[in-house]
ZADO-1210 file (C-alpha; in nm, 4 decimals, padded with zeros to 6 digits):
<atoms>
<atom x="-00.1272" y="01.0717" z="-16.2850" code="UNK" pos="1"/>
<atom x="00.0142" y="00.9276" z="-15.9658" code="UNK" pos="2"/>
<atom x="00.3867" y="00.8619" z="-15.9227" code="UNK" pos="3"/>
<atom x="00.3460" y="00.4851" z="-15.9441" code="UNK" pos="4"/>
<atom x="00.1911" y="00.5178" z="-16.2916" code="UNK" pos="5"/>
<atom x="00.4537" y="00.7729" z="-16.3931" code="UNK" pos="6"/>
<atom x="00.7276" y="00.5377" z="-16.2801" code="UNK" pos="7"/>
<atom x="00.5747" y="00.2431" z="-16.4646" code="UNK" pos="8"/>
<atom x="00.5269" y="00.4543" z="-16.7777" code="UNK" pos="9"/>
<atom x="00.8855" y="00.5775" z="-16.7646" code="UNK" pos="10"/>
<atom x="01.0081" y="00.2186" z="-16.7240" code="UNK" pos="11"/>
<atom x="00.7933" y="00.0998" z="-17.0157" code="UNK" pos="12"/>
<atom x="00.9381" y="00.3757" z="-17.2352" code="UNK" pos="13"/>
<atom x="01.2915" y="00.2761" z="-17.1327" code="UNK" pos="14"/>
<atom x="01.2290" y="-00.0913" z="-17.2092" code="UNK" pos="15"/>
<atom x="01.1026" y="-00.0105" z="-17.5586" code="UNK" pos="16"/>
<atom x="01.3884" y="00.2330" z="-17.6155" code="UNK" pos="17"/>
<atom x="01.6489" y="-00.0250" z="-17.5059" code="UNK" pos="18"/>
<atom x="01.5011" y="-00.2849" z="-17.7379" code="UNK" pos="19"/>
<atom x="01.4844" y="-00.0467" z="-18.0347" code="UNK" pos="20"/>
<atom x="01.8313" y="00.1035" z="-17.9823" code="UNK" pos="21"/>
<atom x="01.9776" y="-00.2474" z="-17.9454" code="UNK" pos="22"/>
<atom x="01.8096" y="-00.3754" z="-18.2589" code="UNK" pos="23"/>
<atom x="01.8515" y="-00.0742" z="-18.4865" code="UNK" pos="24"/>
<atom x="02.1176" y="00.1599" z="-18.3452" code="UNK" pos="25"/>
<atom x="02.0822" y="00.5250" z="-18.2569" code="UNK" pos="26"/>
<atom x="02.0275" y="00.6886" z="-18.5959" code="UNK" pos="27"/>
<atom x="01.7322" y="00.4736" z="-18.7042" code="UNK" pos="28"/>
<atom x="01.5295" y="00.5345" z="-18.3877" code="UNK" pos="29"/>
<atom x="01.2860" y="00.8222" z="-18.3478" code="UNK" pos="30"/>
<atom x="01.1186" y="00.9568" z="-18.0366" code="UNK" pos="31"/>
<atom x="00.7829" y="00.9018" z="-18.2080" code="UNK" pos="32"/>
<atom x="00.8713" y="00.5397" z="-18.2863" code="UNK" pos="33"/>
<atom x="00.9613" y="00.4684" z="-17.9241" code="UNK" pos="34"/>
<atom x="00.6506" y="00.6526" z="-17.8051" code="UNK" pos="35"/>
<atom x="00.4289" y="00.4534" z="-18.0404" code="UNK" pos="36"/>
<atom x="00.5853" y="00.1238" z="-17.9280" code="UNK" pos="37"/>
<atom x="00.5367" y="00.2190" z="-17.5622" code="UNK" pos="38"/>
<atom x="00.1830" y="00.3426" z="-17.6373" code="UNK" pos="39"/>
<atom x="00.2511" y="00.6923" z="-17.5008" code="UNK" pos="40"/>
<atom x="00.2640" y="01.0435" z="-17.6356" code="UNK" pos="41"/>
<atom x="00.6044" y="01.1652" z="-17.7600" code="UNK" pos="42"/>
<atom x="00.5568" y="01.4544" z="-17.5164" code="UNK" pos="43"/>
<atom x="00.6055" y="01.2091" z="-17.2279" code="UNK" pos="44"/>
<atom x="00.9480" y="01.1166" z="-17.3616" code="UNK" pos="45"/>
<atom x="01.0366" y="01.4851" z="-17.3695" code="UNK" pos="46"/>
<atom x="00.9016" y="01.5278" z="-17.0163" code="UNK" pos="47"/>
<atom x="01.0908" y="01.2292" z="-16.8725" code="UNK" pos="48"/>
<atom x="01.4106" y="01.2355" z="-17.0784" code="UNK" pos="49"/>
<atom x="01.4346" y="01.5782" z="-17.2433" code="UNK" pos="50"/>
<atom x="01.5261" y="01.4543" z="-17.5905" code="UNK" pos="51"/>
<atom x="01.6299" y="01.1553" z="-17.7973" code="UNK" pos="52"/>
<atom x="01.9819" y="01.1959" z="-17.6558" code="UNK" pos="53"/>
<atom x="01.8457" y="01.1945" z="-17.3018" code="UNK" pos="54"/>
<atom x="01.6387" y="00.8852" z="-17.3780" code="UNK" pos="55"/>
<atom x="01.9442" y="00.7143" z="-17.5283" code="UNK" pos="56"/>
<atom x="02.1597" y="00.7952" z="-17.2256" code="UNK" pos="57"/>
<atom x="01.8926" y="00.6635" z="-16.9887" code="UNK" pos="58"/>
<atom x="01.8415" y="00.3490" z="-17.1989" code="UNK" pos="59"/>
<atom x="02.2121" y="00.2709" z="-17.1973" code="UNK" pos="60"/>
<atom x="02.2770" y="00.2918" z="-16.8255" code="UNK" pos="61"/>
<atom x="02.4560" y="-00.0343" z="-16.7608" code="UNK" pos="62"/>
<atom x="02.4004" y="-00.1798" z="-16.4159" code="UNK" pos="63"/>
<atom x="02.5446" y="-00.5273" z="-16.4106" code="UNK" pos="64"/>
<atom x="02.6826" y="-00.6741" z="-16.0889" code="UNK" pos="65"/>
<atom x="03.0169" y="-00.8197" z="-16.1971" code="UNK" pos="66"/>
<atom x="03.2151" y="-00.7931" z="-15.8741" code="UNK" pos="67"/>
<atom x="03.1794" y="-01.1654" z="-15.8047" code="UNK" pos="68"/>
<atom x="03.2483" y="-01.2730" z="-16.1632" code="UNK" pos="69"/>
<atom x="03.5966" y="-01.3923" z="-16.0728" code="UNK" pos="70"/>
<atom x="03.5135" y="-01.5962" z="-15.7640" code="UNK" pos="71"/>
<atom x="03.6758" y="-01.9142" z="-15.9017" code="UNK" pos="72"/>
<atom x="04.0145" y="-02.0875" z="-15.9205" code="UNK" pos="73"/>
<atom x="04.2340" y="-01.9765" z="-16.2107" code="UNK" pos="74"/>
<atom x="04.2019" y="-02.3210" z="-16.3737" code="UNK" pos="75"/>
<atom x="03.8250" y="-02.2686" z="-16.3997" code="UNK" pos="76"/>
<atom x="03.8256" y="-01.9060" z="-16.5122" code="UNK" pos="77"/>
<atom x="03.7538" y="-01.9837" z="-16.8784" code="UNK" pos="78"/>
<atom x="03.4530" y="-02.2023" z="-16.8091" code="UNK" pos="79"/>
<atom x="03.3195" y="-01.9612" z="-16.5477" code="UNK" pos="80"/>
<atom x="03.3455" y="-01.6530" z="-16.7712" code="UNK" pos="81"/>
<atom x="03.2166" y="-01.8394" z="-17.0767" code="UNK" pos="82"/>
<atom x="02.9061" y="-01.9531" z="-16.8869" code="UNK" pos="83"/>
<atom x="02.8350" y="-01.5941" z="-16.7776" code="UNK" pos="84"/>
<atom x="02.8935" y="-01.4581" z="-17.1272" code="UNK" pos="85"/>
<atom x="02.6700" y="-01.7125" z="-17.2999" code="UNK" pos="86"/>
<atom x="02.3972" y="-01.6620" z="-17.0409" code="UNK" pos="87"/>
<atom x="02.4086" y="-01.2850" z="-17.1036" code="UNK" pos="88"/>
<atom x="02.4151" y="-01.3136" z="-17.4824" code="UNK" pos="89"/>
<atom x="02.1262" y="-01.5586" z="-17.4978" code="UNK" pos="90"/>
<atom x="01.9368" y="-01.4203" z="-17.1970" code="UNK" pos="91"/>
<atom x="01.7723" y="-01.1008" z="-17.3163" code="UNK" pos="92"/>
<atom x="01.8617" y="-01.0384" z="-17.6795" code="UNK" pos="93"/>
<atom x="01.7667" y="-00.6937" z="-17.7973" code="UNK" pos="94"/>
<atom x="01.7425" y="-00.5446" z="-17.4497" code="UNK" pos="95"/>
<atom x="02.0988" y="-00.5713" z="-17.3256" code="UNK" pos="96"/>
<atom x="02.2302" y="-00.2192" z="-17.2532" code="UNK" pos="97"/>
<atom x="02.5802" y="-00.3385" z="-17.3404" code="UNK" pos="98"/>
<atom x="02.4513" y="-00.4385" z="-17.6824" code="UNK" pos="99"/>
<atom x="02.2906" y="-00.0958" z="-17.7179" code="UNK" pos="100"/>
<atom x="02.6225" y="00.0715" z="-17.6360" code="UNK" pos="101"/>
<atom x="02.8157" y="-00.1558" z="-17.8707" code="UNK" pos="102"/>
<atom x="02.5843" y="-00.0871" z="-18.1614" code="UNK" pos="103"/>
<atom x="02.5768" y="00.2858" z="-18.0959" code="UNK" pos="104"/>
<atom x="02.9489" y="00.3288" z="-18.0288" code="UNK" pos="105"/>
<atom x="03.0254" y="00.3722" z="-18.3985" code="UNK" pos="106"/>
<atom x="02.7847" y="00.6610" z="-18.4346" code="UNK" pos="107"/>
<atom x="02.7816" y="00.8216" z="-18.0896" code="UNK" pos="108"/>
<atom x="03.1111" y="00.9192" z="-17.9228" code="UNK" pos="109"/>
<atom x="02.9425" y="00.9261" z="-17.5812" code="UNK" pos="110"/>
<atom x="02.8286" y="00.5653" z="-17.6332" code="UNK" pos="111"/>
<atom x="03.1830" y="00.4579" z="-17.7187" code="UNK" pos="112"/>
<atom x="03.3153" y="00.6363" z="-17.4104" code="UNK" pos="113"/>
<atom x="03.0445" y="00.4871" z="-17.1876" code="UNK" pos="114"/>
<atom x="03.1197" y="00.1379" z="-17.3204" code="UNK" pos="115"/>
<atom x="03.4959" y="00.1801" z="-17.2760" code="UNK" pos="116"/>
<atom x="03.4510" y="00.3147" z="-16.9228" code="UNK" pos="117"/>
<atom x="03.2155" y="00.0311" z="-16.8302" code="UNK" pos="118"/>
<atom x="03.4498" y="-00.2351" z="-16.9679" code="UNK" pos="119"/>
<atom x="03.7548" y="-00.0798" z="-16.7995" code="UNK" pos="120"/>
<atom x="03.5806" y="-00.0599" z="-16.4635" code="UNK" pos="121"/>
<atom x="03.3792" y="-00.3816" z="-16.4686" code="UNK" pos="122"/>
<atom x="03.5838" y="-00.6173" z="-16.6838" code="UNK" pos="123"/>
<atom x="03.9445" y="-00.5231" z="-16.7517" code="UNK" pos="124"/>
<atom x="04.0435" y="-00.3938" z="-16.4077" code="UNK" pos="125"/>
<atom x="03.8678" y="-00.6645" z="-16.2008" code="UNK" pos="126"/>
<atom x="04.0172" y="-00.9306" z="-16.4287" code="UNK" pos="127"/>
<atom x="04.3618" y="-00.7710" z="-16.3920" code="UNK" pos="128"/>
<atom x="04.3269" y="-00.7682" z="-16.0111" code="UNK" pos="129"/>
<atom x="04.2040" y="-01.1282" z="-16.0131" code="UNK" pos="130"/>
<atom x="04.5023" y="-01.2446" z="-16.2195" code="UNK" pos="131"/>
<atom x="04.7420" y="-01.0557" z="-15.9881" code="UNK" pos="132"/>
<atom x="04.5727" y="-01.2178" z="-15.6868" code="UNK" pos="133"/>
<atom x="04.6184" y="-01.5547" z="-15.8618" code="UNK" pos="134"/>
<atom x="04.9956" y="-01.5086" z="-15.8532" code="UNK" pos="135"/>
<atom x="05.0811" y="-01.3374" z="-16.1814" code="UNK" pos="136"/>
<atom x="05.3063" y="-01.0334" z="-16.1814" code="UNK" pos="137"/>
<atom x="05.1414" y="-00.7034" z="-16.2650" code="UNK" pos="138"/>
<atom x="05.2612" y="-00.6754" z="-16.6254" code="UNK" pos="139"/>
<atom x="05.1686" y="-01.0342" z="-16.7140" code="UNK" pos="140"/>
<atom x="04.8301" y="-01.0013" z="-16.5424" code="UNK" pos="141"/>
<atom x="04.7588" y="-00.6760" z="-16.7282" code="UNK" pos="142"/>
<atom x="04.8579" y="-00.8299" z="-17.0621" code="UNK" pos="143"/>
<atom x="04.6440" y="-01.1411" z="-17.0136" code="UNK" pos="144"/>
<atom x="04.3467" y="-00.9383" z="-16.8893" code="UNK" pos="145"/>
<atom x="04.3735" y="-00.7126" z="-17.1954" code="UNK" pos="146"/>
<atom x="04.3882" y="-01.0161" z="-17.4263" code="UNK" pos="147"/>
<atom x="04.0772" y="-01.1719" z="-17.2693" code="UNK" pos="148"/>
<atom x="03.8921" y="-00.8396" z="-17.2773" code="UNK" pos="149"/>
<atom x="03.9813" y="-00.7806" z="-17.6446" code="UNK" pos="150"/>
<atom x="03.8900" y="-01.1375" z="-17.7394" code="UNK" pos="151"/>
<atom x="03.5466" y="-01.1237" z="-17.5746" code="UNK" pos="152"/>
<atom x="03.4731" y="-00.7782" z="-17.7185" code="UNK" pos="153"/>
<atom x="03.5800" y="-00.8962" z="-18.0640" code="UNK" pos="154"/>
<atom x="03.3616" y="-01.2065" z="-18.0504" code="UNK" pos="155"/>
<atom x="03.0743" y="-00.9990" z="-17.9178" code="UNK" pos="156"/>
<atom x="03.1143" y="-00.7458" z="-18.1965" code="UNK" pos="157"/>
<atom x="03.1380" y="-01.0146" z="-18.4627" code="UNK" pos="158"/>
<atom x="02.8469" y="-01.2216" z="-18.3402" code="UNK" pos="159"/>
<atom x="02.6167" y="-00.9599" z="-18.1908" code="UNK" pos="160"/>
<atom x="02.6842" y="-00.6343" z="-18.3731" code="UNK" pos="161"/>
<atom x="02.7580" y="-00.7620" z="-18.7206" code="UNK" pos="162"/>
<atom x="02.4538" y="-00.9827" z="-18.6709" code="UNK" pos="163"/>
<atom x="02.6229" y="-01.3120" z="-18.7336" code="UNK" pos="164"/>
<atom x="02.4451" y="-01.6003" z="-18.5697" code="UNK" pos="165"/>
<atom x="02.5582" y="-01.6756" z="-18.2184" code="UNK" pos="166"/>
<atom x="02.5339" y="-02.0445" z="-18.2995" code="UNK" pos="167"/>
<atom x="02.4660" y="-02.3283" z="-18.0613" code="UNK" pos="168"/>
<atom x="02.4981" y="-02.2031" z="-17.7013" code="UNK" pos="169"/>
<atom x="02.6792" y="-02.5153" z="-17.5790" code="UNK" pos="170"/>
<atom x="02.9324" y="-02.5084" z="-17.8651" code="UNK" pos="171"/>
<atom x="02.9869" y="-02.1346" z="-17.8222" code="UNK" pos="172"/>
<atom x="03.0369" y="-02.1770" z="-17.4483" code="UNK" pos="173"/>
<atom x="03.2877" y="-02.4604" z="-17.4974" code="UNK" pos="174"/>
<atom x="03.4876" y="-02.2599" z="-17.7532" code="UNK" pos="175"/>
<atom x="03.4835" y="-01.9412" z="-17.5411" code="UNK" pos="176"/>
<atom x="03.5816" y="-02.1410" z="-17.2329" code="UNK" pos="177"/>
<atom x="03.8824" y="-02.3066" z="-17.3999" code="UNK" pos="178"/>
<atom x="04.0030" y="-01.9840" z="-17.5617" code="UNK" pos="179"/>
<atom x="03.9618" y="-01.7675" z="-17.2522" code="UNK" pos="180"/>
<atom x="04.1415" y="-02.0314" z="-17.0451" code="UNK" pos="181"/>
<atom x="04.4335" y="-02.0391" z="-17.2916" code="UNK" pos="182"/>
<atom x="04.4583" y="-01.6603" z="-17.2721" code="UNK" pos="183"/>
<atom x="04.4442" y="-01.6699" z="-16.8917" code="UNK" pos="184"/>
<atom x="04.7102" y="-01.9415" z="-16.8732" code="UNK" pos="185"/>
<atom x="04.9368" y="-01.7555" z="-17.1152" code="UNK" pos="186"/>
</atoms>
């Protein structure tokens, strides 16, 4: 087996694992089930990832470029964030590593920690810095950033984890936009 095939096989396994973990959580997924879906031997999962835990950790590596998410005037923050959120939620359902982490965070402490660390680093802190740069004092910026972060996580949990329908994308985006903007404006 050449390295190109090994790399493609590993990627195919990861894609099936992400989809299955996102749809069913950690406990319901088996190495054999992922192997069957990826059309490989379970031994390959052991070779590439070591175990189900190793596969889970690899499948939940979140690499989302969010550094430019706040490149907008404060008055347009709600609409900007809402557009990004709706695009993410409707873009690749069942394969989103954030969705995998959210679903698994109730049953896997390392998933909860990975999700919290990701959100702190890539959402809460950049939003806090953005609000400070927009003229808010540190305490007010921190409070508003925390409110927006909690709101979006709550809506995500309600609509994505508890498997409620996301609804019409345009209506969801308008509602998220207005609510996020109110939180940002205080």
